N, C-alpha and C positions, 0 to 999 in steps of 0.2 A: 332161747337167752345163753343157756349154758354152749352149747356149741359154736355162738357168737362168740363168746367171751375165750373160750380153746381156741378160738384163732387168730384173736389181740395180740394175747396171749405168746402163742406162737410168732406171730410177724413182731411184734417188738424184740424177740428171743432174735432172732434172725437179724433185726436189724443192730441189732446191739453187735452179733460174730461177729457182722462183716465190716463193723468202725465207723458206718456213718453215722449212727446217735455220738460215739464215743467219741468226737470230733470236735461238737460241743462243749465239753469237760477242759477245755483247755485253748486261749486264746494266744497268737502269737502273732508276731509284729518286727518287722527286722528294719534296722538304718542301715543303709547302703552306703549311705555318704555323707562321712565322720572327717574331717580334718582342719591343723592346725598348722602356721607356720610359724618361722624365727624372725624377729626382725631384721634388718639390712645395717650393714655397722660399718664406721670407715675403717681403713688398711691403709698405716703409709709406711710406703716404701720409699730409698735412699739408694742410693747410687754415687757411687764414689769416684776422685776422676781415677783416667787409664792410669796415670803415674803412682797408680797402689793399685796398681792391678783390678780395676774397673769394681772392687768392693758391692755386693749388695744388701741391703739388709732389710728386715721386714717388722714392723710391730709385732704377727702374728708367729715370728720366728722361737721354735723354741719348746719346750713342753708348756705348755697351752693348758688350765683349766678355766679360769673365769676371767684371766685378764686377760689384753690388749694391747700389750708391753714386752718388750725388748730393751737388751744393752746390747748397742752393738761395740765391739773391739773391731775391727776393718777399715774403719772410714776414719782417718786422720783428719781434723778440719784444719788444721795446724798446719801440718806437712810435714809434722815428726821431726827427728832431730838430726835423721841419716846427715844432713846439709845444713849442719848451723848457722845463723844469721851474724853475718859480719856488720859493725857497724856503715849505715846508708843502705845497706841490703834490704828486700819482701822478696816475697812469694805467696800468691794465690793461689787460691781451692776453691774448686767450682764442686756443688754435691747438687744435685737434682731427687728429686722428691716426686714422688708420685703418688695420687687417694686409686689406688687395688682396691679399692672394696667395692658395699654393694649400696650402701648411701654418699647421698651430696652431702659436706663438708662446710662447716659456720666457719671458722677459724682455722688460722694456725700459728702456734706460740716453741718461742722459744727461750726459754731461760736458763740463764747462765749458771754453775755453782762455782762451788769458790776456788777459786786462783791462789795454788802450791805451786813451792820452786823447791830447788833440793838443786847450792846447798839452802840453809836455812837463811835469810836474811841476816849478816849480822856476825854471822861463821867463818871461819878460815882466815887469809891470809891474800892481799886484801880483805880484808871482809867483807864480804857476796852483797848488796845493793839487792834490795826490796825490788826488784823486776815483774813485779802483780802491781805495783801502784805507781812506780816512781816516773811511768810516762815514757819512758825508752822504749820500750817495746809495746810496740800499737796492733792493736785489731779492728778490723772495720768490716759490717756484713752490712749484705745488702741483699734482698731478694728481688726474681721480677716473672713472670710467669713462662712455661713454655719448660723447654730440654736444654735452653743453652741461656746464658745469661744477657737480658739485655738492660743497661745503664740506664738507654733513652726510658724505660718502662716499669723502674725499680718500684715497689711498694714503698710507699711513704710513711706507712705503719710499722714496720718494721727493716728497721735498717742503725744499724749500730752507727758512727765516726768515726775515725779512724782516732783511740785512745787506747787509754789501760784496759785490759782483759776485761770487758766487760761485768756487771752485775745487776743490769735492772730486765724484768722481765719485759717482752712485750710483745703482742701480738696483731696479727694481719686478722682481718675481718674478707670476709667472702667476700667480692665484686664481678657481675658478669659471670658469676660460674667459675672463679676461676681454680674452686676448690672442687668442685662437682667430682661427681663419681668419673673416673679415666684421665681428670689435665693431671699435668706437669706443671713444676716449677722451681726455678735454680736459683741457689744461694750462692754466692760469691765471697770467701773469705780470704782478708786481706790483709797479712802479718807483717809487720815491721819492725827493725830497730835504727832507732835515729842515728843519723849520719854521726854526730856529739855524744852518741855516751858513752858515759865514763870508761873507764880501765874496772870498778866493782862490778862489772854485770856481766863481766866473761864468766866464760862456763856456768849459765845457771842453767837450767831442763823447768820450765812452766809447764806446768799441767793445768788444766781444767775440763770440767765437764761440761758435756753441753745435756738439755731434752726440749725433744722436740711434742707437742701436741696437737696432735689434727682432731677437732672435735665435730660434732654434728650440732 
């Protein structure tokens, strides 16, 4: 019996040293498949006319942190001041938008800011008219699907008839995938000075910010 006990003790010692029993003192379970994904987003791109050098702006431009928003200063939708309007004259500016993000959009919105002018209304001689409100300077806006403007297929829910610079926000609700990933649409701006504009309209520069929002 003593001999058998000594042999068993030796066997246990041998197993402990070899590591066979030591593997039983810990349990290991690996997870080799651990993943996460970020959601897709809409990203709005606009391309200005060739007459302005075909500038391109994106909502993702600039120093981005948590926002998908950018203020574009290179696209002038009213045409700028290099060629001032005379009574009876007008000009058009086409701007093309595209959803370059990874998510389809459900709406596209235009929110006009406040119209301002220089010189201020009532200043100077003759006293400057309020060109932002008197209706002599009119702005019309219309948008249609595609990379070129087509009046026959213009969206009915995002259109401004020719009138004083707009103040109301308008929204186009997506139909038939016209705001999906990769989709393009073109907005035409027509700015005109009435043939009967008074002399008090002369020498006035009108400025108005416009904000576009593409939403999922």
